[in-house]
C-alpha positions as CSV (number, residue, x, y, z in Angstrom):
1,M,0.0,0.0,0.0
2,G,1.3,3.5,-0.8
3,E,1.7,6.6,1.3
4,Q,-1.5,8.4,2.2
5,V,-1.6,11.8,0.6
6,P,-4.4,14.5,1.0
7,V,-6.3,14.3,-2.2
8,A,-7.4,18.0,-2.0
9,L,-3.8,19.2,-2.0
10,L,-3.0,17.1,-5.1
11,L,-6.2,18.4,-6.8
12,K,-5.5,22.0,-5.9
13,A,-2.0,21.7,-7.5
14,A,-3.4,19.9,-10.6
15,I,-6.1,22.5,-11.1
16,S,-3.6,25.3,-10.7
17,D,-1.3,23.7,-13.3
18,W,-4.3,23.2,-15.7
19,I,-5.4,26.8,-15.3
20,D,-1.8,28.0,-16.1
21,Q,-1.7,25.7,-19.2
22,R,-5.1,26.9,-20.4
23,T,-4.1,30.6,-19.8
24,A,-0.9,30.0,-21.9
25,V,-3.0,28.5,-24.7
26,G,-5.3,31.6,-24.5
27,V,-2.4,34.0,-24.7
28,I,-1.1,32.2,-27.8
29,K,-4.4,31.7,-29.5
30,Y,-6.1,35.0,-28.6
31,G,-3.3,37.3,-27.7
32,G,-4.1,37.4,-23.9
33,P,-5.7,35.7,-21.0
34,L,-9.5,35.5,-20.5
35,T,-10.7,38.8,-19.1
36,T,-14.0,40.2,-17.9
37,F,-16.0,42.6,-20.1
38,N,-14.4,41.1,-23.2
39,G,-17.5,41.4,-25.3
40,R,-18.3,37.7,-25.3
41,D,-21.4,36.0,-23.8
42,A,-19.8,33.9,-20.9
43,G,-23.0,31.9,-20.5
44,Q,-23.1,30.9,-24.1
45,D,-19.4,30.1,-24.1
46,A,-19.9,27.9,-21.0
47,M,-22.9,26.1,-22.6
48,E,-20.9,25.4,-25.7
49,E,-18.0,24.1,-23.5
50,I,-20.4,21.8,-21.6
51,I,-21.8,20.4,-24.9
52,D,-18.2,19.8,-26.1
53,F,-17.4,18.1,-22.8
54,C,-20.4,15.8,-23.2
55,Q,-19.3,14.9,-26.7
56,Y,-15.8,14.2,-25.5
57,Q,-17.0,12.0,-22.7
58,H,-19.4,10.1,-25.0
59,Q,-16.5,9.5,-27.4
60,R,-14.4,8.2,-24.5
61,L,-17.3,5.9,-23.4
62,L,-17.8,4.6,-27.0
63,E,-14.0,4.0,-27.4
64,A,-13.8,2.2,-24.0
65,Q,-16.7,0.0,-24.9
66,A,-15.1,-0.9,-28.2
67,D,-11.8,-1.7,-26.4
68,V,-13.7,-4.0,-24.0
69,R,-15.4,-5.8,-27.0
70,A,-12.0,-6.2,-28.7
71,L,-10.4,-7.5,-25.6
72,G,-13.3,-10.0,-25.2
73,E,-12.8,-11.2,-28.8
74,V,-9.0,-11.6,-28.1
75,L,-9.7,-13.6,-25.0
76,Q,-12.3,-15.7,-26.7
77,T,-10.0,-16.5,-29.6
78,H,-7.2,-17.3,-27.1
79,E,-9.5,-19.7,-25.2
80,T,-10.5,-21.6,-28.3
81,H,-6.8,-22.2,-29.3
């Protein structure tokens, strides 16, 4: 068994790193970090991001299901030989 580590501390560090990475992407892509009063509809942007998230998660689920099926086929083939 491994060392016990407070999950919240690890999550806090990971989120901070992710925010830094996304900010860097924004600076490169849009010329600066996300700011308030930028002329965009934050609610609409958030909804579009949620829809994208749902699609990515569904893709992930479909691919995992395909992997499980493929593994089952391999195991079934192995058992018959």
